[in-house]
VOKEFI-408757 format. One line per field, with one value per atom (N, C-alpha, C): atom name; x, y, z negated; residue number from 1. Coordinates in steps of 0.02 Angstrom, whole numbers, plus 32768, in hexadecimal, padded with zeros to 4 digits. Layout:
name: [CA,...]
x: [X,...]
y: [Y,...]
z: [Z,...]
resi: [NUM,...]
***
This chain:
name: [N,CA,C,N,CA,C,N,CA,C,N,CA,C,N,CA,C,N,CA,C,N,CA,C,N,CA,C,N,CA,C,N,CA,C,N,CA,C,N,CA,C,N,CA,C,N,CA,C,N,CA,C,N,CA,C,N,CA,C,N,CA,C,N,CA,C,N,CA,C,N,CA,C,N,CA,C,N,CA,C,N,CA,C,N,CA,C,N,CA,C,N,CA,C,N,CA,C,N,CA,C,N,CA,C,N,CA,C,N,CA,C,N,CA,C,N,CA,C,N,CA,C,N,CA,C,N,CA,C,N,CA,C,N,CA,C,N,CA,C,N,CA,C,N,CA,C,N,CA,C,N,CA,C,N,CA,C,N,CA,C,N,CA,C,N,CA,C,N,CA,C,N,CA,C,N,CA,C,N,CA,C,N,CA,C,N,CA,C,N,CA,C,N,CA,C,N,CA,C,N,CA,C,N,CA,C,N,CA,C,N,CA,C,N,CA,C,N,CA,C,N,CA,C,N,CA,C,N,CA,C,N,CA,C,N,CA,C,N,CA,C,N,CA,C,N,CA,C,N,CA,C,N,CA,C,N,CA,C,N,CA,C,N,CA,C,N,CA,C,N,CA,C,N,CA,C,N,CA,C,N,CA,C,N,CA,C,N,CA,C,N,CA,C,N,CA,C,N,CA,C,N,CA,C,N,CA,C,N,CA,C,N,CA,C,N,CA,C,N,CA,C,N,CA,C,N,CA,C,N,CA,C,N,CA,C,N,CA,C,N,CA,C,N,CA,C,N,CA,C,N,CA,C,N,CA,C,N,CA,C,N,CA,C,N,CA,C,N,CA,C,N,CA,C,N,CA,C,N,CA,C,N,CA,C,N,CA,C,N,CA,C,N,CA,C,N,CA,C,N,CA,C,N,CA,C,N,CA,C,N,CA,C,N,CA,C,N,CA,C,N,CA,C,N,CA,C,N,CA,C,N,CA,C,N,CA,C,N,CA,C,N,CA,C,N,CA,C,N,CA,C,N,CA,C,N,CA,C,N,CA,C,N,CA,C,N,CA,C,N,CA,C,N,CA,C,N,CA,C,N,CA,C,N,CA,C,N,CA,C,N,CA,C,N,CA,C,N,CA,C,N,CA,C,N,CA,C,N,CA,C,N,CA,C,N,CA,C,N,CA,C,N,CA,C,N,CA,C,N,CA,C,N,CA,C,N,CA,C,N,CA,C,N,CA,C,N,CA,C,N,CA,C,N,CA,C,N,CA,C,N,CA,C,N,CA,C,N,CA,C,N,CA,C,N,CA,C,N,CA,C,N,CA,C,N,CA,C,N,CA,C,N,CA,C,N,CA,C,N,CA,C,N,CA,C,N,CA,C,N,CA,C,N,CA,C,N,CA,C,N,CA,C,N,CA,C,N,CA,C,N,CA,C,N,CA,C,N,CA,C,N,CA,C,N,CA,C,N,CA,C,N,CA,C,N,CA,C,N,CA,C,N,CA,C,N,CA,C,N,CA,C,N,CA,C,N,CA,C,N,CA,C,N,CA,C,N,CA,C,N,CA,C,N,CA,C,N,CA,C,N,CA,C,N,CA,C,N,CA,C,N,CA,C,N,CA,C]
x: [703D,6FFE,7001,701A,701A,704C,7085,70B6,709C,706D,7052,7012,7002,6FC8,6F85,6F88,6F4A,6F35,6F21,6F13,6ED7,6EA1,6E68,6E76,6E9C,6EB0,6EDC,6F07,6F32,6F12,6ED6,6EB6,6EA7,6E8A,6E78,6EB8,6EEF,6F2D,6F4A,6F4A,6F61,6F36,6EF2,6EC5,6ED1,6EDC,6EE8,6F2B,6F5D,6F9D,6F99,6F71,6F6D,6F3F,6F02,6ED2,6ED3,6EE8,6EE8,6F2C,6F5D,6FA1,6FC6,6FAC,6FC9,700F,701E,7060,705A,7068,7059,7098,709F,70D8,70C0,70E0,70CA,70C8,70F8,70F9,70BF,70AC,7070,7030,702A,6FEF,6FE9,701F,701F,700D,7025,7010,6FC6,6FAD,6F67,6F3D,6F55,6F31,6F31,6F6A,6F6D,6F3F,6F3C,6F0D,6EC6,6EB7,6E71,6E61,6E93,6E87,6E78,6E9F,6E96,6E52,6E3A,6DF6,6DBC,6DCE,6D9B,6D7D,6D9D,6D86,6DAA,6D93,6DBA,6DB3,6D7E,6D77,6DAB,6DAE,6DE3,6E28,6E33,6E76,6E88,6E58,6E67,6E76,6E57,6E61,6EAB,6EC0,6F04,6F39,6F2C,6F5A,6F63,6F2B,6F2F,6F5A,6F4F,6F75,6FC2,6FCF,7016,7034,700B,7025,7033,7008,7011,7050,7060,7099,70DC,70D7,7112,70FE,70FA,70E6,7112,70F4,711A,70EF,7116,70F2,70CF,70EF,70D3,708D,708E,7052,701A,702D,6FFD,6FDF,7009,6FEF,6FBF,6FCC,6F9D,6F5B,6F5E,6F21,6EFB,6F1C,6EFC,6EDC,6F01,6EE6,6EA6,6EA9,6E6E,6E35,6E44,6E10,6DED,6E12,6DF4,6DC9,6DDC,6DB4,6D74,6D77,6D3C,6D17,6D2F,6D10,6D0E,6D46,6D4A,6D6B,6D5E,6D76,6DB1,6DDC,6E10,6E56,6E5D,6E99,6EB4,6ECA,6EE2,6F20,6F21,6F5A,6F86,6F91,6FB9,7002,702A,7072,707C,704F,7053,7049,7017,700C,7047,7061,709D,70D6,70DE,7114,7107,70C8,70B9,70C4,70B2,70C1,710E,7135,717D,7197,717B,718E,717B,7140,7129,7155,7170,719B,71DA,71F1,722F,721C,71DE,71C8,71E7,71E0,71F8,7245,726B,72B3,72C8,72A8,72BA,72B0,7273,7265,7295,72A9,72DB,731B,7331,736F,736C,7334,732B,732E,7308,7308,734C,7372,73B3,73E2,73DA,7402,73F2,73B2,739E,73BB,73BD,73D7,7424,7446,748D,74A2,747D,748C,747F,744B,743F,7476,748F,74C7,7506,7514,7550,7548,750D,7503,7507,74EF,74EF,7538,755B,75A0,75CC,75BE,75E3,75D2,7594,757D,7585,75A5,75AA,75D0,75F7,7620,75F3,75B3,7587,756C,7572,755B,7511,74F8,74AB,7490,74BA,74A4,749C,74C6,74C3,747F,746A,7428,73EE,73F6,73C2,73BD,73F5,73F8,73D7,73E6,73C9,737E,7364,731C,72FF,731F,7305,7302,7334,7336,72FB,72ED,72B1,7271,726C,722C,7225,725B,725B,7248,725F,7250,7204,71ED,71A4,717A,718E,7167,7167,71A0,71A5,7175,7174,7149,70FF,70E9,70A5,708F,70B3,709D,70A1,70D1,70DC,70C2,70AA,7095,705B,7060,7027,6FE6,6FB1,6F71,6F47,6F20,6EF7,6EC3,6EB7,6E83,6E55,6E16,6DE8,6DD8,6DDD,6DCF,6D89,6D59,6D14,6D16,6CF6,6CF7,6CB2,6C80,6C39,6C18,6BF0,6BC7,6B91,6B7D,6B47,6B51,6B90,6BA0,6B88,6B5D,6B42,6B6D,6B77,6B9A,6B65,6B6A,6B39,6B53,6B27,6B3F,6B53,6B3C,6B4D,6B53,6B6B,6B76,6B34,6B03,6AC3,6AA1,6A7A,6A53,6A1C,6A09,69D4,69E8,6A28,6A41,6A3A,6A48,6A40,6A6F,6A57,6A7F,6AA4,6AE3,6B0B,6B18,6B2F,6B3D,6B4B,6B5C,6B6B,6BB0,6BD9,6C1E,6C22,6C50,6C59,6C95,6C90,6CCD,6D0B,6D3D,6D7D,6D85,6D53,6D5B,6D8C,6DB6,6DE8,6DDB,6DCF,6DBC,6DE7,6E03,6E2B,6E02,6E1A,6DF6,6E07,6DD6,6DE0,6DD6,6DB0,6DA1,6D71,6D5B,6D2D,6CFB,6CBC,6C85,6C56,6C59,6C32,6C3D,6C06,6C0E,6C1B,6C2B,6C33,6C7B,6C93,6CD1,6CC3,6CE8,6CE3,6D19,6D02,6D31,6D29,6D5C,6D59,6D40,6D0A,6CEB,6CDB,6CF7,6CEC,6CF3,6D2D,6D3D,6D0B,6CE7,6CBD,6CC1,6CA3,6CA4,6C65,6C6D,6C37,6C44,6C10,6C16,6C04,6C2B,6C20,6C1F,6BF9,6BFB,6C3E,6C5C,6C9F,6CA1,6C6B,6C6A,6C6E,6C64,6C64,6CAA,6CDA,6D19,6D51,6D8A,6DC6,6DF8,6E09,6E35,6E7D,6EA1,6EE9,6F12,6F37,6F5F,6FA0]
y: [2A49,2A25,2A12,2A3F,2A2C,29F1,29F3,29BE,297D,297F,2940,292B,294D,293B,2952,297F,2999,29D8,29D0,2A06,2A31,2A0F,2A34,2A62,2A46,2A6D,2AA6,2AA1,2AD6,2B0E,2B01,2B32,2B73,2B75,2BB6,2BDF,2BBE,2BE1,2BFF,2BDA,2BF5,2C2C,2C24,2C58,2C9D,2C96,2CD3,2CF4,2CC9,2CE3,2D08,2CF1,2D0D,2D4C,2D46,2D7B,2DAC,2D99,2DCC,2DE7,2DBB,2DD2,2DEB,2DDB,2DF1,2DD8,2D9E,2D7D,2D46,2D5D,2D32,2D25,2CE4,2CD2,2C9D,2C93,2C5C,2C19,2C0C,2BCA,2BC1,2BF5,2BF2,2BE7,2C0C,2C05,2BC0,2BA3,2B60,2B2D,2B38,2B0A,2B10,2B4D,2B5A,2B36,2B3C,2B1A,2AD0,2AB5,2A6A,2A55,2A7F,2A6D,2A71,2AA3,2AA9,2A6D,2A55,2A1A,29DE,29D3,299C,299F,29DB,29E3,29DD,29DC,29D4,2A18,2A4F,2A92,2AA7,2A8F,2A9B,2AE3,2B05,2B4E,2B74,2B67,2B8C,2B79,2B39,2B27,2B4D,2B58,2B80,2BC8,2BE4,2C28,2C2F,2C03,2C08,2BF8,2BCA,2BBB,2BF8,2C1B,2C58,2C8F,2C95,2CC6,2CB6,2C74,2C5F,2C6C,2C5F,2C69,2CB0,2CDE,2D25,2D3E,2D24,2D3A,2D1E,2CDF,2CBB,2C90,2CAF,2C86,2C4A,2C0E,2BD2,2BA4,2B7F,2B53,2B1B,2B02,2ACD,2AE0,2B1B,2B34,2B3F,2B58,2B63,2B22,2AEF,2AAF,2A8F,2A9C,2A85,2AA8,2AE8,2B0E,2AF3,2AE6,2ACE,2A8A,2A5C,2A19,2A1D,2A48,2A4D,2A72,2AA3,2AC3,2A97,2A6D,2A3D,2A0D,29F8,29C9,29EB,2A2C,2A4F,2A75,2A6F,2A8F,2AD9,2AFA,2B41,2B61,2BA2,2BC7,2BF3,2C03,2C35,2C14,2BD4,2BB3,2B8B,2BAD,2B8C,2B62,2B25,2AFA,2AF5,2B30,2B2F,2B41,2B2E,2B3F,2B8D,2BB0,2BFA,2C18,2BFC,2C13,2C06,2BC7,2BB6,2BE2,2BF7,2C25,2C68,2C7D,2CBC,2CB9,2C81,2C78,2C7D,2C5F,2C60,2CA8,2CCF,2D13,2D40,2D31,2D56,2D49,2D0E,2CFC,2D2A,2D3D,2D69,2DB0,2DBF,2E03,2E3C,2E3F,2E74,2E74,2E41,2E42,2E5B,2E44,2E59,2EA5,2EBB,2F03,2F2E,2F16,2F3B,2F3F,2F0A,2F09,2F39,2F37,2F64,2FB0,2FC0,3003,301C,2FF0,3001,300B,2FE3,2FEA,302D,3040,3080,30B9,30B8,30EE,30F1,30BB,30B9,30D3,30BC,30D2,311E,3138,3180,31A8,3190,31B5,31B4,317B,3177,31A6,31A6,31D1,321C,322E,3272,3289,325A,326B,3277,324B,3252,3294,32AA,32EB,32EB,331C,3326,32F3,32C9,3295,3259,325B,3223,3224,31EF,31EE,31E8,31FA,31F6,31B0,3181,313C,3121,313A,3128,3139,317A,3191,3168,3157,3130,30EC,30CF,308B,308F,30C6,30D0,30D7,30FC,3102,30C1,3096,3052,302A,3030,300B,3022,3061,3077,305F,305E,3042,2FF8,2FD4,2F8D,2F84,2FAE,2FAB,2FBB,2FEC,2FFD,2FC3,2FA1,2F68,2F2E,2F24,2EF1,2F03,2F43,2F58,2F4E,2F5C,2F5D,2F16,2EEF,2EAF,2E76,2E7D,2E42,2E4E,2E8D,2E9A,2E6D,2E57,2E2A,2E52,2E35,2E57,2E40,2E6D,2E57,2E26,2DF4,2DC0,2DC1,2DA9,2D9F,2D56,2D3C,2CF6,2CF9,2CD7,2CD7,2CB3,2CD1,2CB7,2CA0,2CB3,2CA2,2C78,2C49,2C20,2C46,2C34,2C50,2C9C,2CB0,2CF7,2D02,2D36,2D40,2D6E,2D59,2D80,2DA8,2DE9,2E15,2E3A,2E4F,2E71,2EBA,2ED5,2F19,2F20,2F5C,2F65,2F75,2F47,2F51,2F0D,2F02,2EC7,2EC1,2EFA,2EFD,2EEC,2EE0,2ED2,2E87,2E71,2E2B,2DFF,2DC6,2D94,2D6C,2D61,2D3A,2CF3,2CEB,2CAA,2CAD,2C75,2C74,2C59,2C7F,2C6C,2C3F,2C0E,2BE2,2BF8,2BE6,2BF5,2BD5,2BFF,2BE8,2C00,2C12,2C2E,2C69,2C6F,2CA3,2CCF,2D0F,2D3D,2D7B,2D8D,2DCB,2E08,2E35,2E6F,2EAA,2EC9,2F01,2F44,2F47,2F88,2F7E,2FB8,2FB8,2FEC,2FDC,300D,3005,3032,3034,2FF3,2FCB,2F8B,2F4F,2F61,2F2C,2F2A,2EEF,2EE5,2ED3,2EF5,2EE6,2EB3,2E7A,2E43,2E28,2DFE,2DDE,2D9A,2D89,2D45,2D2C,2CF7,2CD8,2D0F,2D30,2D60,2D9D,2DAA,2DE3,2E04,2E3D,2E61,2E4D,2E3F,2E31,2E54,2E54,2E75,2E44,2E4A,2E21,2E53,2E43,2E69,2E62,2E99,2E9B,2E70,2E6D,2E46,2DFB,2DE6,2D9E,2D87,2DB5,2DA7,2DC2,2D9C,2DB2,2DC2,2E07,2E1E,2E12,2DF2,2DE3,2E0F,2E3F,2E6B,2E4A]
z: [D128,D139,D181,D1AD,D1F4,D1FF,D1E1,D1EA,D1D0,D19C,D17F,D1A8,D1DB,D206,D1E9,D1B6,D199,D1C0,D201,D22B,D217,D1FF,D1EE,D1B0,D181,D149,D159,D18D,D1A2,D1C7,D1E4,D20D,D1EC,D1AE,D192,D180,D170,D15E,D19F,D1D6,D217,D22D,D223,D23C,D214,D1D3,D1AB,D1C0,D1CD,D1E2,D223,D253,D294,D293,D277,D280,D247,D20C,D1D1,D1C5,D1C1,D1B2,D1F0,D22C,D26C,D272,D256,D25F,D294,D2D3,D30C,D331,D347,D370,D3A0,D3DA,D408,D3E8,D3BD,D399,D36D,D347,D31D,D342,D37D,D3A7,D3C4,D3D9,D3F3,D3BC,D383,D34B,D33B,D33C,D335,D368,D3A7,D3DF,D3D6,D3BF,D3B4,D37B,D345,D30F,D323,D34D,D367,D392,D3BA,D3E4,D3BB,D386,D35B,D338,D32A,D30C,D33C,D37F,D3B1,D3C5,D3B5,D3C5,D404,D43F,D47A,D495,D489,D49E,D478,D436,D40E,D425,D434,D44F,D48D,D4BB,D4F8,D4E5,D4B3,D49E,D488,D45A,D43E,D471,D49F,D4D2,D502,D50E,D537,D514,D4D2,D4AD,D4AB,D4A6,D4A7,D4EC,D520,D563,D571,D559,D562,D53E,D504,D4DE,D4FB,D512,D52C,D569,D5A4,D5DE,D5E8,D5EC,D5F8,D627,D652,D681,D658,D625,D5FE,D5DF,D5C0,D5A3,D5D5,D610,D645,D65D,D664,D678,D643,D603,D5D1,D5DA,D5E7,D5F5,D62F,D667,D6A5,D698,D674,D667,D63D,D60A,D5DD,D600,D62A,D650,D681,D6A1,D6CE,D6A8,D66E,D645,D62F,D620,D604,D63C,D679,D6B2,D6AB,D69B,D690,D6CE,D6D6,D70F,D6FA,D72C,D720,D710,D720,D710,D74C,D781,D7BD,D7AC,D7C6,D7BE,D7FB,D81D,D859,D84E,D87E,D876,D87C,D89B,D89D,D856,D834,D7EF,D7C2,D7C9,D7A0,D7AE,D7EB,D7FE,D7DE,D7DF,D7BB,D771,D753,D70B,D6FD,D72A,D71F,D728,D758,D760,D725,D707,D6CC,D691,D68F,D653,D652,D68C,D690,D6A2,D6A1,D6BD,D692,D650,D62A,D627,D61D,D620,D665,D69B,D6DE,D6E7,D6CD,D6D4,D6AD,D670,D64C,D66C,D68C,D6B5,D6EE,D716,D74E,D739,D704,D6EE,D6D4,D6B0,D699,D6D4,D708,D744,D766,D767,D785,D761,D71F,D6F9,D702,D703,D70C,D751,D781,D7C7,D7D0,D7B0,D7B1,D794,D759,D73A,D765,D786,D7B0,D7EB,D80B,D844,D832,D7F6,D7E1,D7D0,D7B1,D79E,D7DF,D812,D850,D876,D86B,D887,D8D1,D8EB,D934,D95A,D931,D952,D963,D94B,D95A,D9A1,D9C2,DA07,DA0C,DA42,DA4B,DA47,DA63,DA60,DA19,D9E9,D9A7,D985,D997,D97E,D99E,D9E0,D9FE,D9DF,D9CE,D9AE,D967,D947,D904,D909,D93B,D948,D955,D97C,D98A,D94D,D922,D8E1,D8B4,D8B4,D88C,D8A6,D8EA,D909,D8F6,D8F8,D8E4,D89D,D872,D82B,D822,D845,D843,D859,D88F,D8A8,D872,D854,D822,D7E6,D7D4,D79C,D7AB,D7EA,D7F9,D80C,D835,D850,D81C,D7F2,D7C5,D77D,D76F,D729,D716,D6D7,D6BD,D6BA,D6D4,D6D4,D698,D67C,D641,D653,D62D,D639,D5FE,D608,D5D2,D5CB,D58E,D580,D55C,D579,D55E,D51A,D4E8,D4A6,D48F,D4B1,D49C,D4CD,D4B7,D4E6,D507,D541,D569,D573,D583,D593,D5D9,D5DF,D621,D64B,D68B,D6BC,D6E4,D6E1,D700,D73C,D76A,D7A5,D798,D760,D74B,D703,D6EB,D6A3,D67D,D685,D663,D660,D62B,D623,D655,D674,D6A5,D6EC,D6F9,D73A,D745,D782,D796,D76E,D75A,D737,D76D,D768,D797,D787,D746,D72C,D6E1,D6C4,D67C,D674,D64F,D640,D603,D606,D5CC,D5A1,D560,D534,D551,D558,D574,D5BC,D5E2,D626,D625,D654,D657,D696,D689,D6C1,D6BE,D6F8,D6FD,D6EC,D6BF,D6AE,D6D8,D6F5,D724,D706,D6CF,D6AF,D679,D65A,D621,D62C,D620,D627,D5ED,D5C0,D581,D55C,D553,D530,D55F,D59D,D5D1,D5E9,D5FB,D61F,D666,D694,D6DB,D6E8,D703,D70F,D757,D769,D7A9,D7A3,D7C6,D7C2,D806,D81A,D85F,D895,D893,D8C7,D8CC,D895,D893,D84F,D846,D809,D7DF,D7A1,D773,D730,D706,D6C6,D68D,D655,D619,D5DE,D5AB,D570,D54E,D53E,D51E,D4DF,D4BA,D47C,D488,D4C4,D4D5,D4EE,D4F0,D511,D4E5,D4E6,D4C7,D4FD,D500,D537,D522,D54E,D540,D571,D557,D581,D59A]
resi: [1,1,1,2,2,2,3,3,3,4,4,4,5,5,5,6,6,6,7,7,7,8,8,8,9,9,9,10,10,10,11,11,11,12,12,12,13,13,13,14,14,14,15,15,15,16,16,16,17,17,17,18,18,18,19,19,19,20,20,20,21,21,21,22,22,22,23,23,23,24,24,24,25,25,25,26,26,26,27,27,27,28,28,28,29,29,29,30,30,30,31,31,31,32,32,32,33,33,33,34,34,34,35,35,35,36,36,36,37,37,37,38,38,38,39,39,39,40,40,40,41,41,41,42,42,42,43,43,43,44,44,44,45,45,45,46,46,46,47,47,47,48,48,48,49,49,49,50,50,50,51,51,51,52,52,52,53,53,53,54,54,54,55,55,55,56,56,56,57,57,57,58,58,58,59,59,59,60,60,60,61,61,61,62,62,62,63,63,63,64,64,64,65,65,65,66,66,66,67,67,67,68,68,68,69,69,69,70,70,70,71,71,71,72,72,72,73,73,73,74,74,74,75,75,75,76,76,76,77,77,77,78,78,78,79,79,79,80,80,80,81,81,81,82,82,82,83,83,83,84,84,84,85,85,85,86,86,86,87,87,87,88,88,88,89,89,89,90,90,90,91,91,91,92,92,92,93,93,93,94,94,94,95,95,95,96,96,96,97,97,97,98,98,98,99,99,99,100,100,100,101,101,101,102,102,102,103,103,103,104,104,104,105,105,105,106,106,106,107,107,107,108,108,108,109,109,109,110,110,110,111,111,111,112,112,112,113,113,113,114,114,114,115,115,115,116,116,116,117,117,117,118,118,118,119,119,119,120,120,120,121,121,121,122,122,122,123,123,123,124,124,124,125,125,125,126,126,126,127,127,127,128,128,128,129,129,129,130,130,130,131,131,131,132,132,132,133,133,133,134,134,134,135,135,135,136,136,136,137,137,137,138,138,138,139,139,139,140,140,140,141,141,141,142,142,142,143,143,143,144,144,144,145,145,145,146,146,146,147,147,147,148,148,148,149,149,149,150,150,150,151,151,151,152,152,152,153,153,153,154,154,154,155,155,155,156,156,156,157,157,157,158,158,158,159,159,159,160,160,160,161,161,161,162,162,162,163,163,163,164,164,164,165,165,165,166,166,166,167,167,167,168,168,168,169,169,169,170,170,170,171,171,171,172,172,172,173,173,173,174,174,174,175,175,175,176,176,176,177,177,177,178,178,178,179,179,179,180,180,180,181,181,181,182,182,182,183,183,183,184,184,184,185,185,185,186,186,186,187,187,187,188,188,188,189,189,189,190,190,190,191,191,191,192,192,192,193,193,193,194,194,194,195,195,195,196,196,196,197,197,197,198,198,198,199,199,199,200,200,200,201,201,201,202,202,202,203,203,203,204,204,204,205,205,205]
***
């Protein structure tokens, strides 16, 4: 149906495959996003593009998100070269981390086998390698983000409906998730902390 251009007819089948059968791939998510675009469901398109980007970070997908976000006036999609560099780093984050950890294990085995013949400088170099691996793990790790899924989602100053109202988030807004408090998510909004109902957001790890 998708190949024949019957995008509306394909939507329920893709939806069932993603949410019920849990058979998800970046290719399927991108197809779902395209079908939603053809149907005029732009907030849903943003959601599936975000899911595809989380599974397989790509500059092309990110640029699609930025262009659509600018058109819909959504927040959380910087179109800067720094962000594109971060996307590129995230693409190779897990293979790079696996390589660094494998190198650390191999180096540790070699140092232990050599025993007393190992010079002090070798241990210092190994310590510096471990510090570098730790910095890679902390500084470049993907942070969880929340994509708003409900219209008129209130951003509050605290984790309570009785606190001050800050603004209203639109479906498709992308906000870094800082934590969870009861039914509320703590998010970063305009360089400050705000709270959204967890039911109004899909968290993408």
